[in-house]
SERO-4910 file (N, C-alpha, C, O; in steps of 0.05 Angstrom, whole numbers):
BEGIN
 pado doro    nc1    nc2    nc3   cac1   cac2   cac3    cc1    cc2    cc3    oc1    oc2    oc3
  Asn    A   1611   -100   -420   1602    -83   -441   1590   -100   -463   1605   -113   -478
  Asn    A   1564   -101   -465   1551   -118   -484   1554   -108   -513   1549   -122   -532
  Val    A   1563    -83   -516   1567    -72   -543   1596    -65   -548   1603    -46   -561
  Phe    A   1614    -82   -537   1643    -77   -538   1653    -74   -567   1672    -59   -573
  Asp    A   1640    -89   -585   1649    -89   -613   1641    -63   -628   1650    -58   -650
  Lys    A   1624    -47   -615   1615    -22   -628   1623      3   -613   1618     25   -621
  Thr    A   1636     -1   -590   1644     21   -573   1674     22   -568   1689      7   -582
  Asp    A   1683     38   -549   1711     41   -544   1716     35   -514   1698     29   -499
  Asn    A   1742     36   -506   1747     29   -479   1738     51   -459   1734     45   -436
  Ala    A   1734     75   -469   1723     96   -451   1694     89   -443   1686     93   -421
  Tyr    A   1680     77   -462   1652     69   -456   1652     46   -435   1636     46   -417
  Ser    A   1671     27   -439   1673      5   -420   1680     15   -392   1668      6   -372
  Val    A   1699     34   -390   1706     45   -364   1682     61   -352   1677     59   -328
  Lys    A   1668     75   -369   1644     90   -359   1624     70   -347   1613     76   -326
  Leu    A   1619     48   -360   1601     28   -349   1609     18   -321   1593     16   -303
  Ala    A   1635     13   -318   1645      4   -293   1643     25   -271   1636     20   -249
  Leu    A   1649     50   -279   1648     72   -260   1620     79   -250   1616     92   -230
  Asp    A   1600     69   -265   1572     73   -256   1567     59   -229   1549     67   -215
  Tyr    A   1584     40   -222   1581     25   -197   1600     35   -175   1601     23   -153
  Ile    A   1614     57   -180   1633     67   -161   1623     92   -147   1613    111   -160
  Asp    A   1624     93   -121   1618    116   -105   1644    131   -100   1660    123    -83
  Thr    A   1648    153   -114   1673    167   -113   1679    179    -85   1701    188    -80
  Lys    A   1659    181    -68   1663    192    -41   1677    172    -23   1691    180     -4
  Ile    A   1675    146    -29   1687    125    -12   1705    105    -27   1721     92    -14
  Asp    A   1701    103    -53   1716     83    -68   1741     94    -81   1743    117    -88
  Ser    A   1760     76    -85   1782     80   -103   1780     59   -125   1768     38   -121
  Val    A   1793     64   -147   1792     44   -169   1820     40   -180   1837     58   -179
  Ile    A   1825     16   -190   1848     11   -205   1838      2   -232   1822    -17   -234
  Ile    A   1848     15   -253   1841      8   -280   1865     -6   -293   1886      6   -294
  Leu    A   1860    -30   -303   1881    -45   -317   1868    -54   -344   1847    -66   -344
  Asp    A   1881    -47   -366   1871    -57   -391   1874    -87   -392   1892    -99   -380
  Gly    A   1856   -100   -406   1855   -129   -407   1876   -142   -424   1878   -167   -424
  Asp    A   1891   -127   -439   1911   -139   -457   1940   -134   -448   1958   -134   -465
  Ile    A   1944   -131   -422   1971   -126   -413   1981   -150   -396   1965   -164   -382
  Ile    A   2006   -155   -398   2020   -175   -382   2042   -159   -368   2056   -143   -380
  Phe    A   2045   -164   -342   2063   -148   -326   2074   -163   -302   2062   -182   -292
  Asp    A   2096   -154   -292   2108   -164   -267   2089   -155   -245   2082   -131   -243
  Ile    A   2082   -173   -228   2063   -168   -206   2073   -146   -188   2057   -132   -174
  Glu    A   2099   -141   -187   2111   -120   -171   2100    -93   -179   2097    -75   -162
  Leu    A   2094    -89   -204   2082    -64   -213   2055    -59   -200   2048    -37   -192
  Leu    A   2039    -80   -198   2012    -77   -185   2016    -71   -156   2001    -54   -145
  His    A   2035    -84   -143   2041    -78   -115   2049    -49   -111   2039    -35    -93
  Lys    A   2066    -39   -129   2074    -11   -127   2050      8   -130   2049     28   -116
  Leu    A   2032      1   -148   2008     18   -153   1991     18   -128   1983     39   -118
  Ile    A   1985     -5   -117   1968     -7    -94   1980      6    -69   1967     20    -54
  Glu    A   2006      2    -65   2020     11    -41   2030     40    -43   2041     51    -24
  Ser    A   2025     53    -66   2035     80    -69   2023     99    -48   1999     96    -41
  Glu    A   2038    117    -40   2029    137    -21   2008    156    -33   1993    170    -19
  Tyr    A   2007    157    -60   1990    175    -74   1963    162    -80   1961    138    -86
  Lys    A   1942    178    -77   1915    169    -83   1910    167   -113   1894    150   -122
  Asn    A   1923    183   -128   1920    184   -157   1948    180   -170   1965    198   -168
  Val    A   1952    157   -182   1978    151   -192   1976    131   -216   1958    114   -216
  Leu    A   1993    135   -235   1994    115   -257   2023    105   -260   2042    117   -249
  Ile    A   2025     83   -275   2051     72   -280   2059     78   -309   2043     74   -327
  Ala    A   2083     89   -313   2093     95   -339   2119     80   -344   2136     77   -326
  Asp    A   2122     70   -368   2146     56   -376   2167     76   -385   2164     89   -406
  Asn    A   2188     78   -370   2210     97   -376   2233     83   -390   2255     95   -394
  Thr    A   2229     58   -399   2251     44   -413   2244     36   -441   2261     30   -457
  Lys    A   2218     36   -448   2209     28   -474   2214     50   -495   2211     73   -490
  Lys    A   2223     41   -519   2225     60   -541   2197     68   -549   2179     52   -554
  Ile    A   2192     94   -550   2166    105   -556   2159    102   -585   2174    111   -603
  Glu    A   2136     90   -591   2126     86   -618   2103    106   -622   2090    114   -603
  Pro    A   2098    114   -647   2077    134   -653   2049    126   -642   2034    143   -633
  Glu    A   2043    100   -642   2016     91   -633   2014     88   -603   1992     83   -593
  Asp    A   2036     91   -589   2036     89   -560   2020    112   -547   2019    134   -557
  Cys    A   2008    106   -524   1996    127   -507   2019    138   -490   2030    123   -474
  Lys    A   2025    163   -494   2048    175   -481   2040    191   -456   2017    200   -454
  Val    A   2059    195   -439   2055    210   -414   2074    233   -413   2099    229   -415
  Leu    A   2064    257   -409   2080    281   -406   2083    285   -375   2063    286   -361
  Ile    A   2107    287   -366   2113    288   -337   2129    312   -330   2147    320   -344
  Asn    A   2122    324   -306   2137    346   -295   2138    342   -265   2117    342   -252
  Asn    A   2162    339   -254   2165    336   -225   2148    313   -214   2134    316   -194
  Asp    A   2149    290   -227   2135    266   -219   2105    268   -219   2090    252   -207
  Cys    A   2095    289   -234   2066    292   -238   2060    289   -268   2075    298   -284
  Val    A   2037    277   -273   2028    274   -301   2015    300   -310   1996    309   -297
  Met    A   2025    312   -331   2014    337   -341   1997    332   -366   1982    350   -374
  Gly    A   2000    309   -379   1985    302   -403   1987    273   -409   2007    260   -401
  Ile    A   1967    262   -422   1968    234   -430   1952    230   -456   1931    243   -460
  Gly    A   1962    214   -473   1948    208   -498   1967    201   -521   1991    203   -519
  Lys    A   1955    192   -543   1970    184   -566   1983    208   -580   2004    206   -592
  Ile    A   1970    232   -578   1981    255   -591   1998    273   -572   2009    293   -581
  Val    A   2000    265   -547   2016    280   -527   2045    275   -533   2053    252   -540
  Gln    A   2062    295   -530   2091    292   -535   2104    285   -508   2120    300   -497
  Gly    A   2098    261   -499   2109    252   -473   2135    238   -476   2144    230   -498
  Ala    A   2148    234   -453   2175    221   -452   2173    192   -441   2194    179   -439
  Ala    A   2150    183   -435   2146    155   -425   2120    144   -436   2103    159   -446
  Val    A   2117    118   -435   2094    104   -446   2075     96   -423   2084     85   -403
  Tyr    A   2050    103   -426   2029     95   -407   2026     64   -408   2024     53   -429
  Thr    A   2026     52   -384   2025     23   -383   1997     11   -381   1994    -13   -379
  Ser    A   1977     28   -381   1949     20   -377   1944     10   -349   1929     -9   -345
  Met    A   1958     22   -330   1955     15   -302   1953     41   -286   1971     57   -286
  Ile    A   1930     45   -273   1925     71   -259   1907     66   -235   1889     49   -235
  Lys    A   1913     82   -214   1896     82   -190   1885    110   -186   1899    130   -188
  Leu    A   1858    112   -182   1845    138   -179   1826    137   -155   1815    117   -148
  Ser    A   1823    161   -143   1804    163   -120   1798    192   -115   1809    211   -127
  Gly    A   1778    196    -97   1771    223    -88   1761    241   -110   1748    233   -129
  Lys    A   1767    267   -107   1757    288   -125   1767    283   -153   1752    288   -172
  Phe    A   1792    274   -157   1802    269   -184   1786    247   -197   1779    250   -221
  Leu    A   1780    226   -183   1764    204   -194   1736    214   -200   1724    207   -221
  Asp    A   1725    231   -183   1698    242   -188   1698    259   -214   1679    256   -230
  Glu    A   1718    275   -218   1720    291   -242   1724    274   -267   1712    279   -288
  Phe    A   1740    253   -264   1743    234   -287   1717    220   -293   1710    217   -317
  Lys    A   1703    212   -273   1677    199   -277   1657    217   -291   1643    209   -310
  Lys    A   1656    243   -283   1639    262   -297   1647    266   -326   1631    267   -344
  Glu    A   1673    268   -331   1683    273   -358   1678    249   -376   1671    253   -399
  Ile    A   1682    225   -366   1678    202   -383   1649    196   -389   1643    182   -408
  Lys    A   1631    208   -373   1602    204   -378   1591    224   -399   1569    220   -409
  Lys    A   1607    244   -406   1598    264   -425   1594    250   -453   1610    232   -460
  Pro    A   1574    259   -468   1571    247   -495   1595    253   -513   1607    274   -511
  Arg    A   1602    233   -529   1624    236   -548   1614    234   -576   1595    219   -581
  Val    A   1626    249   -594   1618    247   -622   1633    226   -637   1625    217   -659
  Lys    A   1656    217   -626   1671    195   -638   1683    178   -616   1686    186   -593
  Pro    A   1689    153   -623   1702    135   -603   1728    147   -593   1742    161   -608
  Glu    A   1735    141   -568   1760    150   -557   1770    131   -536   1754    116   -524
  Trp    A   1795    132   -530   1807    117   -508   1802    132   -483   1798    156   -483
  Tyr    A   1801    118   -460   1796    132   -435   1818    151   -427   1814    168   -410
  Ser    A   1840    149   -440   1862    169   -435   1854    197   -444   1864    216   -434
  Glu    A   1836    199   -464   1828    225   -473   1811    241   -453   1818    264   -448
  Pro    A   1790    229   -441   1777    244   -419   1795    248   -395   1793    269   -382
  Leu    A   1813    229   -390   1833    233   -369   1850    257   -375   1856    272   -356
  Asn    A   1859    260   -399   1875    283   -407   1860    309   -403   1872    329   -394
  Arg    A   1834    310   -409   1818    334   -405   1817    341   -375   1817    365   -368
  Val    A   1815    321   -358   1814    326   -329   1841    336   -320   1842    354   -303
  Leu    A   1863    325   -331   1889    335   -323   1894    364   -330   1908    378   -316
  Lys    A   1881    373   -351   1884    402   -359   1870    420   -338   1879    442   -333
  Lys    A   1849    410   -326   1834    425   -306   1847    422   -278   1846    441   -262
  Tyr    A   1859    399   -273   1871    393   -247   1900    383   -250   1906    360   -245
  Pro    A   1918    401   -258   1946    393   -261   1958    386   -234   1950    396   -213
  Lys    A   1978    369   -235   1993    361   -211   1977    345   -191   1984    344   -168
  Lys    A   1955    333   -200   1938    316   -183   1942    287   -188   1933    270   -172
  Leu    A   1956    280   -210   1962    252   -217   1992    248   -217   2006    262   -231
  His    A   2001    229   -201   2030    224   -198   2038    200   -216   2021    186   -227
  Val    A   2064    197   -218   2074    175   -235   2093    157   -220   2109    167   -203
  Ile    A   2092    132   -226   2111    112   -217   2123    101   -243   2108     95   -262
  Phe    A   2149     97   -244   2162     86   -268   2166     56   -265   2170     46   -243
  Thr    A   2166     43   -288   2171     14   -288   2200      8   -281   2206    -13   -269
  Asn    A   2218     26   -288   2247     22   -283   2256     -6   -290   2272    -19   -276
  Gly    A   2247    -16   -313   2256    -41   -324   2239    -65   -316   2243    -87   -327
  Leu    A   2220    -62   -298   2202    -85   -292   2185    -91   -317   2177    -73   -331
  Phe    A   2181   -117   -321   2167   -126   -345   2138   -116   -347   2123   -118   -327
  Arg    A   2131   -107   -371   2103    -99   -377   2101    -97   -407   2118    -83   -419
  Thr    A   2081   -109   -418   2076   -106   -447   2046   -110   -452   2032   -122   -436
  Asp    A   2037    -99   -474   2010   -104   -483   2011   -123   -506   2031   -125   -520
  Val    A   1988   -136   -511   1987   -156   -532   1965   -148   -551   1941   -155   -547
  Asp    A   1972   -133   -572   1953   -124   -592   1955   -140   -618   1936   -141   -633
  Thr    A   1979   -151   -623   1984   -164   -648   1998   -191   -643   2006   -197   -621
  Tyr    A   2000   -207   -664   2014   -233   -662   2043   -227   -655   2055   -242   -639
  Lys    A   2055   -207   -666   2083   -199   -660   2085   -193   -630   2105   -201   -617
  Asp    A   2066   -178   -619   2065   -172   -590   2064   -198   -574   2078   -201   -553
  Leu    A   2047   -217   -582   2044   -242   -568   2070   -257   -568   2078   -268   -547
  Thr    A   2083   -259   -591   2109   -273   -593   2129   -260   -574   2144   -274   -560
  Tyr    A   2131   -233   -574   2149   -219   -556   2142   -225   -527   2160   -231   -511
  Ala    A   2117   -224   -519   2109   -229   -492   2116   -257   -483   2125   -261   -460
  Lys    A   2112   -277   -501   2119   -304   -494   2149   -307   -489   2158   -320   -470
  Glu    A   2165   -294   -506   2194   -296   -503   2204   -283   -477   2220   -294   -462
  Ile    A   2193   -259   -472   2201   -245   -447   2192   -261   -423   2206   -263   -403
  Tyr    A   2168   -272   -424   2158   -288   -402   2175   -312   -396   2181   -319   -373
  Lys    A   2184   -326   -417   2202   -349   -414   2227   -341   -400   2236   -354   -381
  Asn    A   2238   -319   -408   2263   -309   -395   2258   -301   -366   2275   -305   -349
  Phe    A   2235   -289   -361   2227   -281   -334   2225   -305   -316   2235   -304   -293
  Ile    A   2212   -326   -325   2209   -351   -310   2237   -363   -304   2242   -373   -282
  Lys    A   2254   -363   -324   2281   -374   -320   2296   -358   -298   2309   -370   -281
  Glu    A   2294   -332   -299   2307   -315   -279   2296   -321   -251   2311   -322   -232
  Lys    A   2270   -325   -249   2258   -330   -223   2267   -356   -211   2269   -359   -187
  Lys    A   2272   -376   -228   2280   -403   -219   2309   -403   -210   2317   -420   -194
  Thr    A   2326   -384   -220   2354   -385   -213   2360   -369   -188   2383   -367   -179
***
């Protein structure tokens, strides 16, 4: 995205999806500022579901978090203003008709910048129970938005490496 400093992550995802043939391709979207246990990526790839995201069911929810509303292991809503019970980890796998609808929605003109979770939420309203959820269940995952986040990530990572060595 050559204009990343003037646009939003929805625009960046739109640019990438321009190269995806939704009839044959699947995509995994990972935000660039996340650090996570590789097992989470394996769970996403190996999931039986074609459309699935990972949600953190152990993190204390903060107002600025992108939240996930869940019913019977299906995502019913996603976004910062959604009253969800888990935090979206910025890890999602999409394919088929659902991916096609997301691609159409994200290409629509927007009057203000938005996160890609917002067009995703609009697709969920039209196609409920098409996106499933996998929980972190304590596996490490964090985003790094601030220096405080970076300090936290470094500390958790040090502990993670110590555990792997023992």
